[in-house]
N, CA, C and O of each residue as an XYZ file, in Angstrom:
488
protein
N      18.998     -0.942     12.866
C      18.043     -0.204     11.912
C      16.687     -1.154     11.922
O      16.561     -2.364     11.728
N      15.663     -0.053     12.245
C      14.213     -0.784     12.208
C      13.757     -1.505     10.975
O      13.902     -1.003      9.861
N      13.146     -2.810     11.186
C      12.461     -3.419     10.008
C      10.978     -3.594     10.218
O      10.486     -4.169     11.189
N      10.261     -3.009      9.150
C       8.751     -3.656      9.032
C       8.251     -4.457      8.239
O       8.400     -4.360      7.021
N       7.622     -5.313      8.777
C       6.813     -6.495      7.690
C       5.665     -6.379      7.865
O       5.292     -6.324      9.037
N       4.650     -6.297      6.771
C       3.610     -6.141      6.862
C       2.671     -7.395      6.381
O       3.221     -8.184      5.612
N       1.557     -7.616      6.683
C       0.891     -8.715      6.482
C      -0.708     -8.371      6.425
O      -1.332     -7.381      6.806
N      -1.194     -9.812      5.679
C      -2.918     -9.423      5.989
C      -3.406     -9.126      4.926
O      -4.522     -9.644      4.867
N      -3.119     -8.418      3.803
C      -3.791     -8.061      2.814
C      -4.510     -8.920      1.912
O      -4.136    -10.093      1.934
N      -5.485     -8.622      1.094
C      -5.880     -9.622      0.544
C      -7.368     -9.022     -0.544
O      -7.579     -7.812     -0.623
N      -8.039     -9.774     -1.103
C      -9.280     -9.370     -1.824
C     -10.341     -9.545     -0.937
O     -10.497    -10.668     -0.458
N     -11.251     -8.462     -0.568
C     -12.603     -8.533      0.053
C     -13.649     -7.941     -0.726
O     -13.434     -7.269     -1.735
N     -14.856     -8.209     -0.225
C     -15.994     -7.547     -0.779
C     -16.318     -6.124      0.127
O     -16.073     -5.773      1.282
N     -16.902     -5.599     -0.870
C     -17.681     -4.075     -0.224
C     -18.600     -4.454      0.760
O     -19.675     -5.035      0.609
N     -17.823     -3.890      2.236
C     -18.657     -4.214      3.261
C     -17.718     -5.225      4.283
O     -18.017     -5.147      5.474
N     -16.967     -5.861      4.037
C     -16.004     -6.835      4.815
C     -14.932     -6.013      5.779
O     -14.699     -4.805      5.722
N     -14.390     -6.902      6.603
C     -13.777     -6.390      7.096
C     -11.923     -6.997      7.171
O     -11.721     -8.210      7.230
N     -11.087     -6.302      7.161
C      -9.721     -7.118      7.143
C      -8.794     -6.287      8.332
O      -8.816     -5.100      8.657
N      -8.003     -7.392      8.816
C      -7.164     -6.942      9.671
C      -5.508     -6.935      9.149
O      -4.893     -7.930      8.762
N      -5.019     -5.654      9.241
C      -3.348     -5.534      8.709
C      -2.561     -5.675     10.151
O      -2.940     -5.168     11.207
N      -1.364     -6.488      9.954
C      -0.923     -6.620     10.845
C       0.976     -6.220     10.481
O       1.584     -6.702      9.525
N       1.539     -5.332     11.432
C       2.965     -4.781     10.743
C       3.966     -5.105     11.884
O       3.874     -4.402     12.891
N       5.178     -6.356     11.850
C       6.019     -6.733     12.660
C       7.147     -5.827     12.644
O       7.737     -5.326     11.687
N       7.317     -5.723     13.800
C       8.310     -4.676     13.912
C       9.707     -5.213     14.675
O       9.705     -5.749     15.783
N      10.931     -4.955     13.839
C      11.752     -5.187     14.637
C      13.138     -4.451     14.505
O      13.182     -3.478     13.752
N      14.347     -4.865     15.221
C      15.476     -3.956     15.092
C      15.700     -2.654     15.885
O      16.554     -1.792     15.676
N      14.444     -2.707     17.151
C      14.772     -1.623     17.807
C      13.384     -0.741     18.274
O      13.392      0.489     18.226
N      12.615     -1.242     18.568
C      11.317     -0.580     19.147
C      11.517      0.188     20.119
O      10.594      0.960     20.382
N      12.704      0.241     20.932
C      13.006      1.207     22.037
C      13.612      2.602     21.507
O      14.109      3.452     22.246
N      13.510      2.686     20.317
C      13.888      3.802     19.541
C      12.636      4.238     18.776
O      12.721      5.306     18.170
N      11.583      3.614     18.726
C      10.372      4.697     18.073
C       9.450      5.373     18.767
O       9.165      4.818     19.828
N       8.967      6.217     18.584
C       8.001      7.340     19.032
C       6.967      6.544     18.124
O       6.521      5.493     18.582
N       6.657      6.867     17.178
C       5.326      6.447     16.278
C       5.010      5.324     14.942
O       5.514      5.219     13.824
N       4.296      4.826     15.415
C       3.997      3.945     14.104
C       3.245      4.420     13.035
O       2.931      5.597     13.213
N       2.741      3.836     11.742
C       1.451      4.699     11.377
C       1.401      3.702     10.302
O       2.331      2.947     10.020
N       0.052      3.751      9.612
C      -0.285      3.055      8.227
C      -0.433      4.348      7.262
O      -1.124      5.312      7.591
N       0.165      4.290      6.236
C      -0.251      5.202      4.760
C      -0.731      4.344      3.615
O      -0.496      3.141      3.728
N      -1.349      4.747      2.553
C      -1.547      3.925      1.694
C      -1.750      4.732      0.156
O      -1.932      5.944      0.045
N      -1.694      4.029     -0.662
C      -1.355      4.585     -2.145
C      -2.057      3.862     -3.095
O      -1.654      2.756     -3.455
N      -3.105      4.388     -3.559
C      -3.985      3.457     -4.776
C      -3.011      4.209     -6.125
O      -2.240      5.150     -6.313
N      -3.697      3.003     -6.901
C      -2.762      3.386     -8.396
C      -3.319      4.786     -8.864
O      -4.529      4.983     -8.756
N      -2.456      5.817     -9.405
C      -2.244      6.918     -9.614
C      -2.028      7.734     -8.881
O      -1.467      8.697     -9.405
N      -2.304      7.866     -7.354
C      -2.680      8.748     -6.225
C      -1.494      8.723     -5.569
O      -0.817      7.708     -5.740
N      -0.899      9.896     -4.593
C      -0.504      9.914     -3.792
C      -0.620      9.229     -2.784
O      -1.760      8.965     -2.401
N       0.530      8.735     -2.051
C       0.417      8.211     -0.736
C      -0.585      8.933      0.158
O      -0.999     10.044     -0.172
N      -0.950      8.392      1.174
C      -1.928      9.265      1.993
C      -1.826      8.768      3.440
O      -1.949      7.557      3.619
N      -1.650      9.436      4.317
C      -1.790      9.092      5.777
C      -3.402      8.165      5.999
O      -4.466      8.365      5.412
N      -3.237      7.651      6.526
C      -4.309      6.488      7.500
C      -4.710      6.606      8.782
O      -5.802      6.968      9.219
N      -3.339      6.132      9.573
C      -4.190      6.429     11.177
C      -1.999      6.499     11.713
O      -1.015      6.426     10.976
N      -2.087      6.637     13.000
C      -0.872      6.672     13.542
C      -0.862      6.029     14.969
O      -1.956      5.565     15.289
N      -0.004      5.919     15.767
C      -0.065      5.310     17.094
C       0.901      5.634     17.806
O       1.932      5.340     17.201
N       1.205      6.284     19.197
C       2.297      6.502     19.566
C       3.057      5.345     20.340
O       2.743      5.456     21.525
N       4.036      4.149     20.139
C       4.277      3.266     20.855
C       4.384      3.203     22.598
O       4.217      2.340     23.460
N       4.685      4.351     22.566
C       5.018      4.231     24.516
C       3.326      4.372     25.463
O       3.092      4.008     26.616
N       2.710      4.798     24.806
C       1.148      4.610     25.394
C       0.032      4.494     24.741
O      -1.040      4.570     25.342
N       0.094      4.295     23.427
C      -1.152      3.963     22.979
C      -1.912      4.973     22.221
O      -2.908      4.736     21.539
N      -1.386      6.055     22.390
C      -2.099      7.325     22.078
C      -2.704      7.480     20.495
O      -1.656      7.475     19.850
N      -3.611      7.590     19.686
C      -3.705      7.598     18.434
C      -4.095      8.751     17.546
O      -4.540      9.794     18.024
N      -3.887      8.517     15.936
C      -4.324      9.893     15.176
C      -4.568      9.047     14.101
O      -3.995      8.063     13.634
N      -5.831      9.850     13.758
C      -6.393      9.194     12.376
C      -6.932      9.967     11.259
O      -7.513     11.028     11.485
N      -6.768      9.468      9.937
C      -7.234     10.520      9.460
C      -8.889     10.561      8.964
O      -9.503      9.501      9.084
N      -9.463     11.494      8.532
C     -10.778     11.720      8.919
C     -11.353     10.810      7.881
O     -12.365     10.348      8.408
N     -11.230     10.315      6.682
C     -12.112      9.422      5.971
C     -12.117      8.067      6.355
O     -12.763      7.176      5.804
N     -11.040      7.902      7.753
C     -11.325      6.562      8.328
C     -12.053      6.446      9.867
O     -12.513      5.484     10.483
N     -11.955      7.606     10.121
C     -12.604      7.481     11.622
C     -14.006      6.570     11.566
O     -14.952      6.479     10.784
N     -13.639      5.985     12.754
C     -15.124      5.355     12.838
C     -15.383      3.542     12.161
O     -16.142      2.603     12.400
N     -14.174      3.854     11.178
C     -14.202      2.362     10.497
C     -12.847      1.640     10.585
O     -12.711      0.436     10.370
N     -11.967      2.389     10.884
C     -10.490      1.664     11.228
C      -9.960      1.767     12.402
O     -10.397      2.726     13.038
N      -9.281      1.220     12.858
C      -8.656      0.923     14.279
C      -7.252      0.299     14.497
O      -6.988     -0.882     14.269
N      -6.268      1.349     15.026
C      -4.835      1.137     14.869
C      -4.662      0.663     16.733
O      -5.129      1.124     17.774
N      -3.815     -0.388     16.417
C      -3.374     -0.788     18.062
C      -1.957     -1.316     17.789
O      -1.518     -1.549     16.663
N      -1.447     -1.440     18.672
C      -0.055     -2.043     19.511
C      -0.188     -3.186     20.116
O      -1.318     -3.453     20.525
N       0.806     -4.079     20.322
C       0.779     -5.034     21.058
C       2.557     -4.960     21.458
O       3.464     -5.492     20.817
N       2.628     -4.460     22.211
C       3.894     -4.481     22.835
C       4.732     -5.720     22.803
O       5.831     -5.913     22.283
N       3.814     -6.649     23.602
C       4.797     -7.684     23.555
C       5.131     -8.550     22.865
O       5.924     -9.424     23.213
N       4.289     -8.431     21.133
C       4.801     -9.127     20.169
C       5.272     -7.985     18.721
O       5.413     -8.186     17.515
N       5.385     -6.911     19.500
C       6.117     -5.851     18.562
C       5.365     -5.777     17.504
O       5.883     -6.092     16.433
N       4.114     -5.392     17.525
C       3.007     -5.610     16.064
C       2.453     -4.450     16.673
O       2.332     -4.010     17.816
N       2.064     -3.999     15.155
C       0.622     -2.828     15.222
C       0.249     -3.501     13.899
O       0.824     -4.149     13.025
N      -1.466     -2.868     14.260
C      -2.591     -3.625     13.976
C      -3.360     -2.761     13.689
O      -3.538     -1.776     14.406
N      -4.175     -3.038     12.194
C      -4.547     -1.905     11.564
C      -5.964     -3.069     11.288
O      -5.898     -4.004     10.490
N      -7.220     -2.741     12.157
C      -8.642     -3.376     11.695
C      -9.364     -2.864     11.147
O     -10.076     -2.223     11.920
N      -9.678     -2.733     10.019
C     -10.528     -2.286      9.099
C     -11.957     -2.832      8.648
O     -12.173     -3.909      8.093
N     -12.988     -1.751      9.046
C     -14.274     -2.508      9.207
C     -15.115     -1.899      8.508
O     -15.159     -0.670      8.568
N     -16.019     -2.650      7.642
C     -17.084     -1.622      6.363
C     -16.136     -0.951      5.308
O     -16.241      0.207      4.902
N     -15.174     -1.889      4.924
C     -13.990     -1.806      3.718
C     -15.114     -1.164      1.969
O     -16.143     -1.657      1.509
N     -14.538     -0.315      1.621
C     -15.256      0.068      0.291
C     -14.361      0.068     -0.416
O     -13.204      0.126     -0.001
N     -14.775     -0.019     -2.036
C     -13.979      0.196     -3.017
C     -12.765      1.032     -2.671
O     -11.604      0.669     -2.480
N     -13.198      1.992     -2.643
C     -11.939      3.410     -2.431
C     -11.201      3.294     -1.186
O     -10.865      4.175     -0.395
N     -11.039      2.226     -1.166
C     -10.028      2.009     -0.113
C      -8.992      1.074     -0.550
O      -7.909      0.960      0.024
N      -9.445      0.232     -1.852
C      -8.382     -0.215     -2.258
C      -6.868      0.251     -2.593
O      -6.705      1.343     -3.136
N      -6.045     -0.356     -2.356
C      -4.555      0.477     -2.372
C      -3.866     -0.598     -1.477
O      -4.278     -1.521     -0.774
N      -2.378      0.019     -1.870
C      -1.303     -0.682     -1.024
C      -1.176      0.119      0.251
O      -1.302      1.335      0.396
N      -0.863     -0.949      1.272
C      -0.840     -0.166      2.595
C       0.355     -0.675      3.189
O       0.899     -1.774      3.080
N       0.736      0.643      4.027
C       2.225      0.521      3.805
C       2.258      0.834      5.409
O       1.414      1.643      5.795
N       3.232      0.225      6.483
C       3.345      0.786      7.673
C       4.769      1.261      7.717
O       5.790      0.871      7.150
N       4.478      2.362      8.689
C       6.123      3.161      8.957
C       6.147      3.367     10.670
O       5.371      3.328     11.625
N       7.441      3.585     10.398
C       7.948      4.149     12.297
C       9.204      5.026     11.946
O      10.197      4.948     11.222
N       8.538      6.056     12.998
C       9.395      6.837     12.996
C       9.834      7.301     14.579
O       9.006      7.448     15.479
N      11.652      7.549     14.775
C      11.966      7.402     16.224
C      11.480      8.923     16.833
O      11.412      9.020     18.058
N      11.122     10.178     15.946
C      11.827     11.211     16.771
C       9.832     12.359     16.660
O       9.287     13.095     17.483
N       9.579     12.079     15.788
C       8.063     12.700     14.977
C       6.983     12.162     15.751
O       6.894     11.070     16.311
N       6.163     13.140     15.681
C       4.754     12.559     16.680
C       4.151     12.000     15.684
O       4.563     11.763     14.548
N       2.831     11.740     16.330
C       1.775     10.910     15.205
C       1.335     12.252     14.580
O       0.969     11.958     13.442
N       1.219     13.322     14.729
C       0.890     14.160     13.893
C       1.548     14.585     12.264
O       1.077     15.262     11.349
N       2.813     13.854     12.417
C       3.452     14.132     11.032
C       3.192     13.304     10.236
O       2.708     12.256     10.664
N       3.369     13.429      9.082
C       3.506     13.162      7.921
C       4.842     12.128      7.301
O       4.975     11.414      6.307
N       5.560     12.432      8.276
C       7.075     12.292      7.738
C       7.610     10.958      8.726
O       7.759     11.106      9.939
N       7.866      9.688      8.053
C       8.658      8.807      8.587
C       9.947      8.208      8.019
O      10.265      8.355      6.839
N      10.864      7.347      9.143
C      12.094      7.619      8.466
C      12.178      5.751      7.980
O      13.059      5.382      7.203
N      11.327      4.921      8.462
C      11.455      3.451      8.144
C      10.425      3.188      7.619
O       9.394      3.648      8.110
N      10.366      2.343      6.422
C       8.948      1.652      5.586
C       9.366      0.461      5.345
O      10.435      0.038      4.904
N       7.991     -0.261      5.830
C       7.542     -1.681      5.132
C       7.478     -1.566      3.690
O       7.588     -0.523      3.046
N       7.256     -2.943      3.163
C       7.150     -3.106      1.684
C       5.833     -2.935      0.951
O       5.639     -2.825     -0.260
N       4.870     -2.938      2.076
C       3.409     -2.926      1.604
C       2.751     -3.937      1.266
O       3.268     -4.747      0.496
N       1.698     -4.095      1.668
C       0.159     -5.284      1.239
C      -0.868     -4.706      0.497
O      -1.412     -3.623      0.715
N      -1.100     -5.514     -0.408
C      -2.195     -4.582     -1.211
C      -3.774     -5.153     -0.317
O      -3.808     -6.196      0.336
N      -4.552     -4.538     -0.427
C      -5.597     -4.482      0.027
C      -6.661     -4.117     -1.164
O      -6.518     -2.985     -1.625
N      -7.691     -4.902     -1.719
C      -8.533     -5.058     -2.853
C      -9.878     -4.920     -2.229
O     -10.111     -5.575     -1.213
N     -11.011     -3.944     -2.853
C     -12.249     -4.021     -2.280
C     -12.857     -4.251     -3.620
O     -12.690     -3.627     -4.668
N     -13.623     -5.318     -3.345
C     -14.683     -5.304     -4.768
C     -16.158     -4.572     -4.427
O     -16.370     -4.304     -3.244
N     -17.229     -4.228     -5.471
C     -18.107     -3.957     -5.541
C     -19.113     -4.926     -5.796
O     -20.291     -4.583     -5.892
């Protein structure tokens, strides 16, 4: 059973940067894609970025291209989300997700973390 634990959220100001981390345990060998999603209050969960575990191939939502970067550290079994130039509309709970079979273009993920809150003040 894959387990995901997010960390790194917090309260920042408009234009600041933040790096989220997702610790992966319980079988990285079985994972094809890891992703970050987010959900703001009163809104549906939305895809942010994904990375293919074996070779680092990435996919991003249009609204974060150029500001967010997803990466992985296979030695530490960790997925990172570097977020630059944060805006108030980026305020949300951010979730890490893992999927054994589907590609980085899928929005269907089997395993989910508990989330970490990111709040951007104006």
